[in-house]
Legacy VTK file of the C-alpha trace (Angstrom):
# vtk DataFile Version 3.0
C-alpha trace
ASCII
DATASET POLYDATA
POINTS 418 float
149.304 55.700 76.046
149.585 54.495 79.626
147.966 56.659 82.243
151.092 56.256 84.327
153.197 58.815 82.512
156.731 59.673 83.531
157.509 62.841 85.459
155.061 62.728 88.308
151.321 62.520 88.729
150.709 66.004 87.307
151.910 64.790 83.892
148.797 62.611 83.720
145.824 64.421 82.151
143.442 61.956 83.796
144.913 62.562 87.239
144.603 66.321 86.719
140.917 65.874 85.876
140.355 63.669 88.922
142.219 66.185 91.080
140.246 69.149 89.722
136.890 67.437 90.072
137.506 66.153 93.581
138.904 69.489 94.778
135.849 71.313 93.418
133.528 68.804 95.053
135.351 69.156 98.382
135.053 72.930 98.107
131.293 72.571 97.731
131.091 70.057 100.559
133.130 72.288 102.873
130.679 75.088 102.131
127.792 72.750 102.931
129.424 71.582 106.185
128.953 75.141 107.461
125.849 75.997 105.440
123.678 73.078 106.581
124.155 73.768 110.324
123.661 77.476 109.651
120.386 76.727 107.863
119.348 74.633 110.857
120.462 77.174 113.488
119.619 80.484 111.794
116.736 79.662 109.447
114.987 76.806 111.278
116.130 77.708 114.841
117.057 74.087 115.547
118.299 72.821 118.913
121.879 71.717 119.606
120.680 68.095 119.592
119.076 68.559 116.155
122.336 69.987 114.775
124.235 66.971 116.138
121.619 64.657 114.612
122.107 66.397 111.260
125.838 65.666 111.419
125.237 62.058 112.435
122.791 61.495 109.562
125.518 62.186 107.005
127.689 59.393 108.411
125.261 56.707 109.603
125.074 55.140 106.079
128.558 53.729 106.700
127.045 51.589 109.452
124.056 50.560 107.351
125.570 49.806 103.922
129.343 50.153 104.269
130.166 46.425 104.128
128.038 45.471 101.097
129.126 48.682 99.367
132.751 47.578 99.563
131.937 44.194 98.005
129.870 45.789 95.226
132.608 48.291 94.428
135.136 45.457 94.075
132.803 43.836 91.529
132.187 46.898 89.341
134.307 49.455 87.432
134.989 52.405 89.731
134.457 55.392 87.423
130.769 54.653 86.586
130.040 54.311 90.304
131.556 57.739 90.939
129.543 59.265 88.078
126.253 57.933 89.461
127.094 59.110 92.973
127.899 62.653 91.855
124.706 62.879 89.789
122.599 61.665 92.697
124.307 64.018 95.184
123.829 67.006 92.890
120.070 66.393 92.689
119.677 65.688 96.408
121.408 68.880 97.589
119.653 70.926 94.923
116.359 70.054 96.635
117.270 72.173 99.713
117.329 75.633 98.074
114.293 74.689 95.968
112.320 73.734 99.091
113.501 76.915 100.857
112.423 79.139 97.956
108.911 77.635 98.115
108.772 77.903 101.916
108.679 74.115 102.380
112.047 73.509 104.055
111.957 71.592 107.353
114.506 70.044 109.691
113.329 66.597 108.569
114.121 67.552 104.975
117.666 68.568 105.957
118.218 65.293 107.815
116.925 63.220 104.874
119.203 65.145 102.496
122.205 64.564 104.781
121.322 60.853 104.978
120.884 60.470 101.195
124.092 62.395 100.514
125.840 60.117 102.996
124.704 57.014 101.078
126.223 58.400 97.871
129.389 59.328 99.758
129.876 55.739 100.957
129.989 54.381 97.413
131.962 57.324 96.032
134.681 57.257 98.703
135.291 53.518 98.431
135.400 53.695 94.613
137.537 56.846 94.582
140.253 55.425 96.825
140.322 52.199 94.805
140.420 54.139 91.508
143.431 56.368 92.252
146.074 53.576 92.060
144.905 52.845 88.483
145.763 56.417 87.406
149.230 56.720 88.992
152.041 54.301 89.775
152.780 53.035 93.272
155.848 55.258 93.378
153.660 58.306 92.704
150.928 57.496 95.232
152.510 59.503 98.062
152.856 62.539 95.806
149.325 62.127 94.403
147.818 61.810 97.881
149.740 64.884 99.051
148.345 66.885 96.139
144.797 65.640 96.672
144.864 66.201 100.433
146.612 69.559 100.067
144.132 70.935 97.552
141.215 69.503 99.519
142.524 71.297 102.583
142.867 74.492 100.575
139.254 74.047 99.462
138.272 73.567 103.086
139.908 76.903 103.880
137.912 78.708 101.225
134.693 76.765 101.857
133.741 78.041 105.315
134.597 81.607 104.348
132.459 81.344 101.218
129.663 79.757 103.259
129.743 82.720 105.633
129.761 85.259 102.795
126.950 83.472 100.966
124.913 83.256 104.180
125.513 86.932 104.887
124.610 88.062 101.377
122.064 85.565 100.077
120.981 83.398 103.009
122.387 80.118 104.344
120.687 77.962 101.676
122.885 79.591 99.011
125.775 77.543 100.366
123.862 74.318 99.805
123.164 75.411 96.223
126.911 75.932 95.741
127.486 72.362 96.921
125.048 71.042 94.303
126.871 73.005 91.569
130.224 71.591 92.719
128.949 68.040 92.248
127.984 68.981 88.688
131.503 70.253 87.938
133.042 67.121 89.432
130.714 65.045 87.260
131.957 66.775 84.109
135.600 66.210 85.092
135.034 62.500 85.709
133.246 62.117 82.372
136.296 63.618 80.627
138.745 61.030 81.999
139.957 58.855 79.109
141.285 55.897 81.032
138.946 52.906 81.197
139.507 50.142 83.697
139.973 46.699 82.148
136.959 44.431 82.488
137.275 41.867 85.241
136.914 38.302 84.034
134.828 36.552 86.679
134.538 32.829 86.167
132.576 32.218 89.349
130.721 34.783 91.388
130.800 34.120 95.123
127.985 35.160 97.373
128.012 38.735 98.619
128.157 37.515 102.208
131.324 35.512 101.491
133.009 38.490 99.823
132.159 40.707 102.780
133.611 38.099 105.141
136.857 38.008 103.140
137.294 41.756 103.613
136.550 41.588 107.340
138.917 38.638 107.837
141.715 40.458 106.012
141.397 43.418 108.388
140.974 41.374 111.562
143.998 39.185 110.858
146.337 42.042 109.958
147.921 43.695 112.986
148.331 47.086 111.289
144.933 47.364 109.642
143.265 46.189 112.841
144.915 48.984 114.829
144.057 51.573 112.185
140.397 50.535 112.281
140.071 50.689 116.078
142.069 53.893 116.448
140.116 55.511 113.621
136.851 54.681 115.354
137.809 56.120 118.746
139.497 59.145 117.216
136.531 59.893 114.965
134.119 59.827 117.902
136.273 62.483 119.566
136.872 64.569 116.442
133.276 64.590 115.249
131.885 65.080 118.743
134.094 68.189 118.827
133.450 69.417 115.293
129.693 68.798 115.251
129.133 71.568 117.809
131.789 74.036 116.605
129.241 76.216 114.807
126.976 76.206 117.879
129.953 77.096 120.117
131.037 79.974 117.900
127.576 81.341 117.091
125.817 80.951 120.443
128.446 80.701 123.169
130.907 83.219 121.727
128.423 85.376 119.798
130.280 85.173 116.479
128.244 86.229 113.402
127.720 84.006 110.312
130.394 85.761 108.249
132.949 85.565 111.059
132.105 81.888 111.671
133.120 81.173 108.080
136.332 83.171 108.463
137.327 81.415 111.698
136.714 77.958 110.208
138.645 78.959 107.083
141.661 79.853 109.238
141.294 76.515 111.001
141.266 74.684 107.672
144.549 76.301 106.617
146.323 73.806 108.846
145.379 71.027 106.449
147.443 72.558 103.636
150.455 72.721 105.948
149.925 69.133 107.099
149.609 67.740 103.572
152.697 69.608 102.343
154.802 68.565 105.343
153.853 64.890 105.680
156.143 63.579 102.949
159.241 65.417 104.195
158.492 64.434 107.792
158.079 60.775 106.823
161.359 60.806 104.882
163.168 62.172 107.924
161.742 60.104 110.797
159.823 57.281 109.087
156.221 56.891 107.928
154.862 55.272 111.105
156.602 57.732 113.429
155.424 60.640 111.289
151.848 59.341 111.542
151.987 59.158 115.342
153.667 62.568 115.598
151.013 64.215 113.411
148.212 62.696 115.444
149.847 63.537 118.778
150.524 67.166 117.879
146.934 67.697 116.761
145.489 66.021 119.841
147.490 68.061 122.341
146.752 71.361 120.602
143.065 70.428 120.510
142.982 71.130 124.253
143.272 74.844 123.518
139.867 74.971 121.803
137.629 75.040 124.896
139.689 77.944 126.318
138.369 80.264 123.597
136.455 83.421 124.500
135.030 86.269 122.464
137.292 88.829 120.807
140.999 87.999 120.929
140.128 84.847 122.852
139.157 83.323 119.499
142.886 82.900 118.876
142.825 79.812 121.141
140.124 78.230 118.969
141.976 79.076 115.743
145.307 77.742 117.060
143.681 74.510 118.221
141.804 74.007 114.971
144.769 74.884 112.736
147.025 72.415 114.544
144.390 69.695 114.642
143.728 70.109 110.917
147.463 69.939 110.151
147.903 66.793 112.213
144.843 64.969 110.898
145.456 65.773 107.221
149.142 64.895 107.483
148.337 61.535 109.079
145.588 60.906 106.503
148.087 61.281 103.649
150.384 58.713 105.261
147.500 56.371 106.117
145.969 56.473 102.625
149.310 55.894 100.893
150.094 52.964 103.173
146.793 51.211 102.443
146.969 51.802 98.679
150.411 50.173 98.602
149.700 47.455 101.143
146.234 46.101 100.295
145.780 43.918 97.166
143.836 45.755 94.444
141.189 43.018 94.171
140.465 43.357 97.906
140.781 47.124 98.252
137.074 48.006 98.185
136.134 45.414 100.785
139.085 46.150 103.054
138.484 49.910 102.873
134.771 49.461 103.545
135.408 47.065 106.441
137.655 49.615 108.124
135.419 52.537 107.222
132.283 50.952 108.675
133.940 51.077 112.073
135.846 54.353 111.749
133.311 56.357 109.724
130.377 54.804 111.545
131.965 56.236 114.670
131.617 59.691 113.098
127.848 59.291 113.223
128.135 58.296 116.884
130.432 61.237 117.571
128.058 63.709 115.935
125.111 62.343 117.874
127.093 62.217 121.117
128.319 65.777 120.635
124.745 66.973 120.187
123.421 65.096 123.228
126.253 66.121 125.550
126.222 69.677 124.242
122.538 69.911 125.054
122.780 68.319 128.517
126.277 69.008 129.868
127.089 72.171 127.964
128.948 72.906 124.739
132.265 73.985 126.287
132.292 70.991 128.635
131.703 68.672 125.673
134.655 70.194 123.812
136.883 69.442 126.817
135.645 65.842 126.983
136.229 65.169 123.280
139.688 66.734 123.326
140.631 64.526 126.283
139.350 61.417 124.496
141.503 62.219 121.458
144.636 62.572 123.628
143.959 59.174 125.219
143.397 57.539 121.815
146.713 58.819 120.442
148.594 57.840 123.606
147.300 54.277 123.198
148.901 54.130 119.723
152.330 54.041 121.343
151.580 50.540 122.678
150.559 49.084 119.298
152.633 47.781 116.344
152.297 51.224 114.742
153.900 52.868 117.757
156.802 50.397 117.699
157.665 50.879 114.011
159.791 53.433 112.203
158.110 52.806 108.839
154.869 51.215 107.760
155.402 47.866 106.021
155.026 47.622 102.270
154.358 43.897 102.475
153.849 42.221 105.833
156.934 42.960 107.896
157.459 45.928 110.228
160.735 47.834 109.981
161.895 48.491 113.492
164.375 51.168 114.432
LINES 1 419
418 0 1 2 3 4 5 6 7 8 9 10 11 12 13 14 15 16 17 18 19 20 21 22 23 24 25 26 27 28 29 30 31 32 33 34 35 36 37 38 39 40 41 42 43 44 45 46 47 48 49 50 51 52 53 54 55 56 57 58 59 60 61 62 63 64 65 66 67 68 69 70 71 72 73 74 75 76 77 78 79 80 81 82 83 84 85 86 87 88 89 90 91 92 93 94 95 96 97 98 99 100 101 102 103 104 105 106 107 108 109 110 111 112 113 114 115 116 117 118 119 120 121 122 123 124 125 126 127 128 129 130 131 132 133 134 135 136 137 138 139 140 141 142 143 144 145 146 147 148 149 150 151 152 153 154 155 156 157 158 159 160 161 162 163 164 165 166 167 168 169 170 171 172 173 174 175 176 177 178 179 180 181 182 183 184 185 186 187 188 189 190 191 192 193 194 195 196 197 198 199 200 201 202 203 204 205 206 207 208 209 210 211 212 213 214 215 216 217 218 219 220 221 222 223 224 225 226 227 228 229 230 231 232 233 234 235 236 237 238 239 240 241 242 243 244 245 246 247 248 249 250 251 252 253 254 255 256 257 258 259 260 261 262 263 264 265 266 267 268 269 270 271 272 273 274 275 276 277 278 279 280 281 282 283 284 285 286 287 288 289 290 291 292 293 294 295 296 297 298 299 300 301 302 303 304 305 306 307 308 309 310 311 312 313 314 315 316 317 318 319 320 321 322 323 324 325 326 327 328 329 330 331 332 333 334 335 336 337 338 339 340 341 342 343 344 345 346 347 348 349 350 351 352 353 354 355 356 357 358 359 360 361 362 363 364 365 366 367 368 369 370 371 372 373 374 375 376 377 378 379 380 381 382 383 384 385 386 387 388 389 390 391 392 393 394 395 396 397 398 399 400 401 402 403 404 405 406 407 408 409 410 411 412 413 414 415 416 417
């Protein structure tokens, strides 16, 4: 039976397994996003710079191996790659609570774990995005992406709260253990998927360097993908520079306890569910490209409220900023992912995705490092202002690009103007 069953993506058993596994893994990762900095700040008493370095370490693999990873993923079946990545990630993150229990945990260990987990994430993300179109039809991609992004956002709501509760009750490393368990559950779900990708018949194998160049050329020559790559890079510097010091801002500047930190970040993450659920209806009403710009613009402007936060009821500014930013970013991500899955040829998808991600995700490493440096030297609140301003400028620049001049994203190569 075809995996592309009638009646929507939820009718597909394989999609449900992929959805369940990825949502569980995201839940664990969203716990770890809070738990790792809390381990560094509370257990190891790390500096603001060290916390920023920890964030950067998780993303720097995109700069180091992103391009060859895309070419390798295009050569191989996607599901086995994802299985190996989840197994490796489970073992790597499991090493943190084990080291802590034996009194051997150090900041260097945390950074190495973040770096190794980031390597696995590069391969998994490229394979995962290329694998989804084989489980659902092109007509169902928007719906499938909405479900994946919506449930991931819901997991990101629960994750920080669980991280705070685990830290309060069992210590911060318990959150990292939960992340390792989530990779194990995701592994079991992937193993249960019945669909097997057809073997690629390769008559001649080109050199890796040539395949990488093909992916880069495809992005550089396409006016939409080129804009997405550059905008993603600038935006990610701002977003990660902001997010990498959120825990420091809440815990040290505002005096919020570990449990309350998790609760605040859970409320922030709730915006992602709203953004994922609303993106499809918004795109149908005003167009996919306009909906993308609107989502990004709304999030950027509301982001300016974050640095106004104070203790007590003043936390409402931080929650409002984060909720709106999460809604805007997740909504635009749904539209962006669906566009690329429809637009990019399947045989090129891994290389094109990796080529764009090297720039945009590599910028996350820069943003995390920059947030840590500026937070240490200029001050945490001042750094939040700077990053929010950079995001507003990046979104404003979109209005002068082909994306800003379109009503809908193209399905082939032509922009639909209003």
